[in-house]
PQR file of N, CA, C, O and H, with PARSE charges and radii, in Angstrom:
ATOM      1  N   UNK A   1      15.130  73.940 -47.748 -0.4000 1.5000
ATOM      2  CA  UNK A   1      15.493  72.582 -48.108 -0.0000 2.0000
ATOM      3  C   UNK A   1      14.435  71.603 -47.604  0.5500 1.7000
ATOM      4  O   UNK A   1      14.144  70.615 -48.278 -0.5500 1.4000
ATOM      5  N   UNK A   2      13.855  71.861 -46.431 -0.4000 1.5000
ATOM      6  CA  UNK A   2      12.855  70.950 -45.887 -0.0000 2.0000
ATOM      7  C   UNK A   2      11.691  70.744 -46.841  0.5500 1.7000
ATOM      8  O   UNK A   2      11.190  69.629 -46.988 -0.5500 1.4000
ATOM      9  H   UNK A   2      14.091  72.663 -45.883  0.4000 1.0000
ATOM     10  N   UNK A   3      11.265  71.814 -47.487 -0.4000 1.5000
ATOM     11  CA  UNK A   3      10.144  71.703 -48.416 -0.0000 2.0000
ATOM     12  C   UNK A   3      10.499  70.827 -49.608  0.5500 1.7000
ATOM     13  O   UNK A   3       9.651  70.090 -50.112 -0.5500 1.4000
ATOM     14  H   UNK A   3      11.672  72.719 -47.368  0.4000 1.0000
ATOM     15  N   UNK A   4      11.732  70.900 -50.058 -0.4000 1.5000
ATOM     16  CA  UNK A   4      12.154  70.102 -51.207 -0.0000 2.0000
ATOM     17  C   UNK A   4      12.250  68.620 -50.861  0.5500 1.7000
ATOM     18  O   UNK A   4      11.773  67.777 -51.621 -0.5500 1.4000
ATOM     19  H   UNK A   4      12.421  71.499 -49.649  0.4000 1.0000
ATOM     20  N   UNK A   5      12.856  68.298 -49.732 -0.4000 1.5000
ATOM     21  CA  UNK A   5      13.023  66.888 -49.396 -0.0000 2.0000
ATOM     22  C   UNK A   5      11.688  66.212 -49.123  0.5500 1.7000
ATOM     23  O   UNK A   5      11.580  64.990 -49.228 -0.5500 1.4000
ATOM     24  H   UNK A   5      13.243  68.983 -49.115  0.4000 1.0000
ATOM     25  N   UNK A   6      10.674  66.991 -48.776 -0.4000 1.5000
ATOM     26  CA  UNK A   6       9.335  66.428 -48.567 -0.0000 2.0000
ATOM     27  C   UNK A   6       8.693  66.006 -49.889  0.5500 1.7000
ATOM     28  O   UNK A   6       7.705  65.273 -49.895 -0.5500 1.4000
ATOM     29  H   UNK A   6      10.762  67.983 -48.691  0.4000 1.0000
ATOM     30  N   UNK A   7       9.253  66.467 -51.001 -0.4000 1.5000
ATOM     31  CA  UNK A   7       8.697  66.158 -52.319 -0.0000 2.0000
ATOM     32  C   UNK A   7       9.234  64.863 -52.924  0.5500 1.7000
ATOM     33  O   UNK A   7       8.750  64.416 -53.964 -0.5500 1.4000
ATOM     34  H   UNK A   7      10.056  67.063 -50.996  0.4000 1.0000
ATOM     35  N   UNK A   8      10.223  64.265 -52.281 -0.4000 1.5000
ATOM     36  CA  UNK A   8      10.767  63.009 -52.808 -0.0000 2.0000
ATOM     37  C   UNK A   8      10.573  61.904 -51.765  0.5500 1.7000
ATOM     38  O   UNK A   8      10.459  62.186 -50.572 -0.5500 1.4000
ATOM     39  H   UNK A   8      10.616  64.628 -51.436  0.4000 1.0000
ATOM     40  N   UNK A   9      10.536  60.648 -52.217 -0.4000 1.5000
ATOM     41  CA  UNK A   9      10.320  59.534 -51.293 -0.0000 2.0000
ATOM     42  C   UNK A   9      11.432  59.430 -50.234  0.5500 1.7000
ATOM     43  O   UNK A   9      12.570  59.849 -50.444 -0.5500 1.4000
ATOM     44  H   UNK A   9      10.629  60.419 -53.186  0.4000 1.0000
ATOM     45  N   UNK A  10      11.051  58.860 -49.105 -0.4000 1.5000
ATOM     46  CA  UNK A  10      11.988  58.726 -47.991 -0.0000 2.0000
ATOM     47  C   UNK A  10      13.239  57.944 -48.390  0.5500 1.7000
ATOM     48  O   UNK A  10      14.340  58.294 -47.963 -0.5500 1.4000
ATOM     49  H   UNK A  10      10.127  58.520 -48.934  0.4000 1.0000
ATOM     50  N   UNK A  11      13.093  56.908 -49.188 -0.4000 1.5000
ATOM     51  CA  UNK A  11      14.247  56.124 -49.623 -0.0000 2.0000
ATOM     52  C   UNK A  11      15.249  56.951 -50.416  0.5500 1.7000
ATOM     53  O   UNK A  11      16.459  56.754 -50.299 -0.5500 1.4000
ATOM     54  H   UNK A  11      12.199  56.624 -49.534  0.4000 1.0000
ATOM     55  N   UNK A  12      14.742  57.875 -51.222 -0.4000 1.5000
ATOM     56  CA  UNK A  12      15.625  58.785 -51.965 -0.0000 2.0000
ATOM     57  C   UNK A  12      16.406  59.659 -50.983  0.5500 1.7000
ATOM     58  O   UNK A  12      17.616  59.842 -51.116 -0.5500 1.4000
ATOM     59  H   UNK A  12      13.759  58.035 -51.317  0.4000 1.0000
ATOM     60  N   UNK A  13      15.683  60.195 -49.995 -0.4000 1.5000
ATOM     61  CA  UNK A  13      16.335  61.055 -49.003 -0.0000 2.0000
ATOM     62  C   UNK A  13      17.437  60.311 -48.266  0.5500 1.7000
ATOM     63  O   UNK A  13      18.531  60.841 -48.072 -0.5500 1.4000
ATOM     64  H   UNK A  13      14.700  60.047 -49.887  0.4000 1.0000
ATOM     65  N   UNK A  14      17.146  59.088 -47.858 -0.4000 1.5000
ATOM     66  CA  UNK A  14      18.156  58.304 -47.143 -0.0000 2.0000
ATOM     67  C   UNK A  14      19.391  58.066 -47.997  0.5500 1.7000
ATOM     68  O   UNK A  14      20.519  58.178 -47.518 -0.5500 1.4000
ATOM     69  H   UNK A  14      16.257  58.658 -48.015  0.4000 1.0000
ATOM     70  N   UNK A  15      19.170  57.736 -49.266 -0.4000 1.5000
ATOM     71  CA  UNK A  15      20.301  57.481 -50.167 -0.0000 2.0000
ATOM     72  C   UNK A  15      21.155  58.732 -50.324  0.5500 1.7000
ATOM     73  O   UNK A  15      22.383  58.652 -50.292 -0.5500 1.4000
ATOM     74  H   UNK A  15      18.253  57.645 -49.655  0.4000 1.0000
ATOM     75  N   UNK A  16      20.519  59.880 -50.492 -0.4000 1.5000
ATOM     76  CA  UNK A  16      21.261  61.136 -50.641 -0.0000 2.0000
ATOM     77  C   UNK A  16      22.030  61.441 -49.354  0.5500 1.7000
ATOM     78  O   UNK A  16      23.210  61.791 -49.403 -0.5500 1.4000
ATOM     79  H   UNK A  16      19.521  59.945 -50.518  0.4000 1.0000
ATOM     80  N   UNK A  17      21.367  61.309 -48.206 -0.4000 1.5000
ATOM     81  CA  UNK A  17      22.027  61.601 -46.933 -0.0000 2.0000
ATOM     82  C   UNK A  17      23.197  60.663 -46.666  0.5500 1.7000
ATOM     83  O   UNK A  17      24.232  61.089 -46.152 -0.5500 1.4000
ATOM     84  H   UNK A  17      20.409  61.025 -48.167  0.4000 1.0000
ATOM     85  N   UNK A  18      23.040  59.395 -47.011 -0.4000 1.5000
ATOM     86  CA  UNK A  18      24.106  58.413 -46.787 -0.0000 2.0000
ATOM     87  C   UNK A  18      25.283  58.578 -47.745  0.5500 1.7000
ATOM     88  O   UNK A  18      26.424  58.285 -47.390 -0.5500 1.4000
ATOM     89  H   UNK A  18      22.200  59.049 -47.429  0.4000 1.0000
ATOM     90  N   UNK A  19      25.002  59.046 -48.952 -0.4000 1.5000
ATOM     91  CA  UNK A  19      26.025  59.072 -49.998 -0.0000 2.0000
ATOM     92  C   UNK A  19      26.737  60.405 -50.159  0.5500 1.7000
ATOM     93  O   UNK A  19      27.894  60.444 -50.578 -0.5500 1.4000
ATOM     94  H   UNK A  19      24.074  59.285 -49.240  0.4000 1.0000
ATOM     95  N   UNK A  20      26.059  61.493 -49.832 -0.4000 1.5000
ATOM     96  CA  UNK A  20      26.581  62.831 -50.109 -0.0000 2.0000
ATOM     97  C   UNK A  20      26.791  63.567 -48.796  0.5500 1.7000
ATOM     98  O   UNK A  20      25.870  63.652 -47.984 -0.5500 1.4000
ATOM     99  H   UNK A  20      25.119  61.462 -49.492  0.4000 1.0000
ATOM    100  N   UNK A  21      27.969  64.092 -48.577 -0.4000 1.5000
ATOM    101  CA  UNK A  21      28.286  64.773 -47.323 -0.0000 2.0000
ATOM    102  C   UNK A  21      28.044  66.285 -47.390  0.5500 1.7000
ATOM    103  O   UNK A  21      27.650  66.884 -46.390 -0.5500 1.4000
ATOM    104  H   UNK A  21      28.717  64.023 -49.237  0.4000 1.0000
ATOM    105  N   UNK A  22      28.267  66.896 -48.526 -0.4000 1.5000
ATOM    106  CA  UNK A  22      28.155  68.350 -48.656 -0.0000 2.0000
ATOM    107  C   UNK A  22      26.703  68.755 -48.925  0.5500 1.7000
ATOM    108  O   UNK A  22      26.062  68.226 -49.833 -0.5500 1.4000
ATOM    109  H   UNK A  22      28.587  66.409 -49.338  0.4000 1.0000
ATOM    110  N   UNK A  23      26.198  69.688 -48.136 -0.4000 1.5000
ATOM    111  CA  UNK A  23      24.779  70.054 -48.218 -0.0000 2.0000
ATOM    112  C   UNK A  23      24.393  70.657 -49.571  0.5500 1.7000
ATOM    113  O   UNK A  23      23.286  70.418 -50.053 -0.5500 1.4000
ATOM    114  H   UNK A  23      26.719  70.118 -47.399  0.4000 1.0000
ATOM    115  N   UNK A  24      25.270  71.421 -50.180 -0.4000 1.5000
ATOM    116  CA  UNK A  24      24.923  72.027 -51.475 -0.0000 2.0000
ATOM    117  C   UNK A  24      24.788  70.952 -52.558  0.5500 1.7000
ATOM    118  O   UNK A  24      23.959  71.082 -53.459 -0.5500 1.4000
ATOM    119  H   UNK A  24      26.169  71.616 -49.789  0.4000 1.0000
ATOM    120  N   UNK A  25      25.586  69.910 -52.477 -0.4000 1.5000
ATOM    121  CA  UNK A  25      25.493  68.819 -53.443 -0.0000 2.0000
ATOM    122  C   UNK A  25      24.251  67.981 -53.163  0.5500 1.7000
ATOM    123  O   UNK A  25      23.592  67.515 -54.093 -0.5500 1.4000
ATOM    124  H   UNK A  25      26.260  69.804 -51.745  0.4000 1.0000
ATOM    125  N   UNK A  26      23.931  67.789 -51.893 -0.4000 1.5000
ATOM    126  CA  UNK A  26      22.691  67.098 -51.540 -0.0000 2.0000
ATOM    127  C   UNK A  26      21.495  67.822 -52.138  0.5500 1.7000
ATOM    128  O   UNK A  26      20.613  67.204 -52.735 -0.5500 1.4000
ATOM    129  H   UNK A  26      24.467  68.167 -51.138  0.4000 1.0000
ATOM    130  N   UNK A  27      21.479  69.125 -51.972 -0.4000 1.5000
ATOM    131  CA  UNK A  27      20.381  69.928 -52.510 -0.0000 2.0000
ATOM    132  C   UNK A  27      20.282  69.784 -54.020  0.5500 1.7000
ATOM    133  O   UNK A  27      19.182  69.690 -54.565 -0.5500 1.4000
ATOM    134  H   UNK A  27      22.195  69.626 -51.487  0.4000 1.0000
ATOM    135  N   UNK A  28      21.428  69.766 -54.702 -0.4000 1.5000
ATOM    136  CA  UNK A  28      21.436  69.610 -56.153 -0.0000 2.0000
ATOM    137  C   UNK A  28      20.784  68.287 -56.541  0.5500 1.7000
ATOM    138  O   UNK A  28      19.977  68.251 -57.470 -0.5500 1.4000
ATOM    139  H   UNK A  28      22.322  69.843 -54.259  0.4000 1.0000
ATOM    140  N   UNK A  29      21.119  67.195 -55.844 -0.4000 1.5000
ATOM    141  CA  UNK A  29      20.526  65.893 -56.154 -0.0000 2.0000
ATOM    142  C   UNK A  29      19.027  65.882 -55.879  0.5500 1.7000
ATOM    143  O   UNK A  29      18.266  65.287 -56.642 -0.5500 1.4000
ATOM    144  H   UNK A  29      21.774  67.224 -55.089  0.4000 1.0000
ATOM    145  N   UNK A  30      18.597  66.524 -54.809 -0.4000 1.5000
ATOM    146  CA  UNK A  30      17.162  66.617 -54.520 -0.0000 2.0000
ATOM    147  C   UNK A  30      16.463  67.360 -55.650  0.5500 1.7000
ATOM    148  O   UNK A  30      15.432  66.905 -56.145 -0.5500 1.4000
ATOM    149  H   UNK A  30      19.216  67.007 -54.190  0.4000 1.0000
ATOM    150  N   UNK A  31      17.010  68.496 -56.061 -0.4000 1.5000
ATOM    151  CA  UNK A  31      16.400  69.286 -57.134 -0.0000 2.0000
ATOM    152  C   UNK A  31      16.337  68.504 -58.439  0.5500 1.7000
ATOM    153  O   UNK A  31      15.308  68.515 -59.116 -0.5500 1.4000
ATOM    154  H   UNK A  31      17.848  68.866 -55.659  0.4000 1.0000
ATOM    155  N   UNK A  32      17.408  67.837 -58.796 -0.4000 1.5000
ATOM    156  CA  UNK A  32      17.431  67.066 -60.049 -0.0000 2.0000
ATOM    157  C   UNK A  32      16.476  65.884 -59.992  0.5500 1.7000
ATOM    158  O   UNK A  32      15.863  65.530 -60.999 -0.5500 1.4000
ATOM    159  H   UNK A  32      18.243  67.828 -58.246  0.4000 1.0000
ATOM    160  N   UNK A  33      16.348  65.271 -58.817 -0.4000 1.5000
ATOM    161  CA  UNK A  33      15.401  64.170 -58.658 -0.0000 2.0000
ATOM    162  C   UNK A  33      13.985  64.656 -58.907  0.5500 1.7000
ATOM    163  O   UNK A  33      13.206  63.983 -59.582 -0.5500 1.4000
ATOM    164  H   UNK A  33      16.847  65.558 -58.000  0.4000 1.0000
ATOM    165  N   UNK A  34      13.647  65.819 -58.368 -0.4000 1.5000
ATOM    166  CA  UNK A  34      12.310  66.392 -58.560 -0.0000 2.0000
ATOM    167  C   UNK A  34      12.109  66.791 -60.022  0.5500 1.7000
ATOM    168  O   UNK A  34      11.089  66.454 -60.622 -0.5500 1.4000
ATOM    169  H   UNK A  34      14.280  66.366 -57.820  0.4000 1.0000
ATOM    170  N   UNK A  35      13.069  67.499 -60.588 -0.4000 1.5000
ATOM    171  CA  UNK A  35      12.953  67.990 -61.970 -0.0000 2.0000
ATOM    172  C   UNK A  35      12.809  66.851 -62.975  0.5500 1.7000
ATOM    173  O   UNK A  35      12.022  66.941 -63.917 -0.5500 1.4000
ATOM    174  H   UNK A  35      13.898  67.772 -60.100  0.4000 1.0000
ATOM    175  N   UNK A  36      13.575  65.779 -62.769 -0.4000 1.5000
ATOM    176  CA  UNK A  36      13.643  64.709 -63.757 -0.0000 2.0000
ATOM    177  C   UNK A  36      12.829  63.471 -63.392  0.5500 1.7000
ATOM    178  O   UNK A  36      12.748  62.526 -64.177 -0.5500 1.4000
ATOM    179  H   UNK A  36      14.215  65.706 -62.004  0.4000 1.0000
ATOM    180  N   UNK A  37      12.229  63.473 -62.207 -0.4000 1.5000
ATOM    181  CA  UNK A  37      11.433  62.328 -61.790 -0.0000 2.0000
ATOM    182  C   UNK A  37      12.246  61.052 -61.645  0.5500 1.7000
ATOM    183  O   UNK A  37      11.770  59.966 -61.977 -0.5500 1.4000
ATOM    184  H   UNK A  37      12.295  64.241 -61.570  0.4000 1.0000
ATOM    185  N   UNK A  38      13.478  61.180 -61.147 -0.4000 1.5000
ATOM    186  CA  UNK A  38      14.361  60.036 -61.024 -0.0000 2.0000
ATOM    187  C   UNK A  38      13.792  58.996 -60.071  0.5500 1.7000
ATOM    188  O   UNK A  38      13.326  59.327 -58.981 -0.5500 1.4000
ATOM    189  H   UNK A  38      13.864  62.062 -60.877  0.4000 1.0000
ATOM    190  N   UNK A  39      13.834  57.742 -60.487 -0.4000 1.5000
ATOM    191  CA  UNK A  39      13.542  56.631 -59.580 -0.0000 2.0000
ATOM    192  C   UNK A  39      14.735  56.495 -58.634  0.5500 1.7000
ATOM    193  O   UNK A  39      15.766  57.136 -58.841 -0.5500 1.4000
ATOM    194  H   UNK A  39      14.213  57.472 -61.372  0.4000 1.0000
ATOM    195  N   UNK A  40      14.602  55.678 -57.613 -0.4000 1.5000
ATOM    196  CA  UNK A  40      15.721  55.484 -56.693 -0.0000 2.0000
ATOM    197  C   UNK A  40      16.905  54.857 -57.420  0.5500 1.7000
ATOM    198  O   UNK A  40      18.052  55.221 -57.161 -0.5500 1.4000
ATOM    199  H   UNK A  40      13.765  55.157 -57.445  0.4000 1.0000
ATOM    200  N   UNK A  41      16.641  53.922 -58.323 -0.4000 1.5000
ATOM    201  CA  UNK A  41      17.742  53.299 -59.062 -0.0000 2.0000
ATOM    202  C   UNK A  41      18.474  54.302 -59.946  0.5500 1.7000
ATOM    203  O   UNK A  41      19.700  54.260 -60.050 -0.5500 1.4000
ATOM    204  H   UNK A  41      15.709  53.627 -58.534  0.4000 1.0000
ATOM    205  N   UNK A  42      17.738  55.193 -60.575 -0.4000 1.5000
ATOM    206  CA  UNK A  42      18.374  56.227 -61.407 -0.0000 2.0000
ATOM    207  C   UNK A  42      19.191  57.164 -60.519  0.5500 1.7000
ATOM    208  O   UNK A  42      20.313  57.532 -60.868 -0.5500 1.4000
ATOM    209  H   UNK A  42      16.742  55.228 -60.491  0.4000 1.0000
ATOM    210  N   UNK A  43      18.635  57.543 -59.384 -0.4000 1.5000
ATOM    211  CA  UNK A  43      19.359  58.403 -58.444 -0.0000 2.0000
ATOM    212  C   UNK A  43      20.669  57.747 -58.018  0.5500 1.7000
ATOM    213  O   UNK A  43      21.718  58.390 -58.026 -0.5500 1.4000
ATOM    214  H   UNK A  43      17.724  57.244 -59.101  0.4000 1.0000
ATOM    215  N   UNK A  44      20.610  56.494 -57.653 -0.4000 1.5000
ATOM    216  CA  UNK A  44      21.814  55.761 -57.242 -0.0000 2.0000
ATOM    217  C   UNK A  44      22.831  55.746 -58.376  0.5500 1.7000
ATOM    218  O   UNK A  44      24.021  55.972 -58.153 -0.5500 1.4000
ATOM    219  H   UNK A  44      19.757  55.972 -57.647  0.4000 1.0000
ATOM    220  N   UNK A  45      22.363  55.480 -59.587 -0.4000 1.5000
ATOM    221  CA  UNK A  45      23.262  55.466 -60.747 -0.0000 2.0000
ATOM    222  C   UNK A  45      23.913  56.840 -60.942  0.5500 1.7000
ATOM    223  O   UNK A  45      25.112  56.927 -61.205 -0.5500 1.4000
ATOM    224  H   UNK A  45      21.397  55.296 -59.768  0.4000 1.0000
ATOM    225  N   UNK A  46      23.135  57.892 -60.815 -0.4000 1.5000
ATOM    226  CA  UNK A  46      23.672  59.251 -60.978 -0.0000 2.0000
ATOM    227  C   UNK A  46      24.732  59.549 -59.919  0.5500 1.7000
ATOM    228  O   UNK A  46      25.788  60.101 -60.228 -0.5500 1.4000
ATOM    229  H   UNK A  46      22.161  57.821 -60.602  0.4000 1.0000
ATOM    230  N   UNK A  47      24.446  59.183 -58.679 -0.4000 1.5000
ATOM    231  CA  UNK A  47      25.406  59.424 -57.592 -0.0000 2.0000
ATOM    232  C   UNK A  47      26.684  58.624 -57.833  0.5500 1.7000
ATOM    233  O   UNK A  47      27.787  59.158 -57.712 -0.5500 1.4000
ATOM    234  H   UNK A  47      23.588  58.735 -58.428  0.4000 1.0000
ATOM    235  N   UNK A  48      26.538  57.363 -58.168 -0.4000 1.5000
ATOM    236  CA  UNK A  48      27.713  56.514 -58.405 -0.0000 2.0000
ATOM    237  C   UNK A  48      28.514  56.989 -59.609  0.5500 1.7000
ATOM    238  O   UNK A  48      29.744  56.940 -59.588 -0.5500 1.4000
ATOM    239  H   UNK A  48      25.643  56.929 -58.267  0.4000 1.0000
ATOM    240  N   UNK A  49      27.841  57.444 -60.649 -0.4000 1.5000
ATOM    241  CA  UNK A  49      28.537  57.939 -61.851 -0.0000 2.0000
ATOM    242  C   UNK A  49      29.359  59.175 -61.521  0.5500 1.7000
ATOM    243  O   UNK A  49      30.495  59.304 -61.976 -0.5500 1.4000
ATOM    244  H   UNK A  49      26.842  57.484 -60.666  0.4000 1.0000
ATOM    245  N   UNK A  50      28.794  60.082 -60.735 -0.4000 1.5000
ATOM    246  CA  UNK A  50      29.521  61.291 -60.365 -0.0000 2.0000
ATOM    247  C   UNK A  50      30.690  60.971 -59.452  0.5500 1.7000
ATOM    248  O   UNK A  50      31.747  61.594 -59.556 -0.5500 1.4000
ATOM    249  H   UNK A  50      27.871  59.977 -60.366  0.4000 1.0000
ATOM    250  N   UNK A  51      30.514  60.006 -58.559 -0.4000 1.5000
ATOM    251  CA  UNK A  51      31.608  59.615 -57.671 -0.0000 2.0000
ATOM    252  C   UNK A  51      32.780  59.024 -58.435  0.5500 1.7000
ATOM    253  O   UNK A  51      33.921  59.129 -57.987 -0.5500 1.4000
ATOM    254  H   UNK A  51      29.656  59.500 -58.475  0.4000 1.0000
ATOM    255  N   UNK A  52      32.520  58.403 -59.581 -0.4000 1.5000
ATOM    256  CA  UNK A  52      33.612  57.877 -60.395 -0.0000 2.0000
ATOM    257  C   UNK A  52      34.506  58.994 -60.913  0.5500 1.7000
ATOM    258  O   UNK A  52      35.721  58.827 -61.018 -0.5500 1.4000
ATOM    259  H   UNK A  52      31.593  58.318 -59.945  0.4000 1.0000
ATOM    260  N   UNK A  53      33.896  60.146 -61.240 -0.4000 1.5000
ATOM    261  CA  UNK A  53      34.670  61.255 -61.762 -0.0000 2.0000
ATOM    262  C   UNK A  53      35.403  62.021 -60.651  0.5500 1.7000
ATOM    263  O   UNK A  53      36.443  62.634 -60.890 -0.5500 1.4000
ATOM    264  H   UNK A  53      32.909  60.282 -61.155  0.4000 1.0000
ATOM    265  N   UNK A  54      34.847  61.974 -59.440 -0.4000 1.5000
ATOM    266  CA  UNK A  54      35.450  62.699 -58.316 -0.0000 2.0000
ATOM    267  C   UNK A  54      36.615  61.913 -57.738  0.5500 1.7000
ATOM    268  O   UNK A  54      37.637  62.488 -57.363 -0.5500 1.4000
ATOM    269  H   UNK A  54      34.002  61.475 -59.246  0.4000 1.0000
ATOM    270  N   UNK A  55      36.460  60.590 -57.667 -0.4000 1.5000
ATOM    271  CA  UNK A  55      37.480  59.752 -56.997 -0.0000 2.0000
ATOM    272  C   UNK A  55      38.784  59.706 -57.748  0.5500 1.7000
ATOM    273  O   UNK A  55      39.726  59.046 -57.309 -0.5500 1.4000
ATOM    274  H   UNK A  55      35.630  60.122 -57.972  0.4000 1.0000
TER
END
């Protein structure tokens, strides 16, 4: 996981750590951010959209 989080900006990492509690879901967001080149705003939107379905 350390190698993956080094591939995304620190702000992305902070947002994922602050928003997602489960490590497997955190990893999924890191992978998708890398695969899709998500900006921080897109990442935030993705996290918030998924939280709407979970809540």
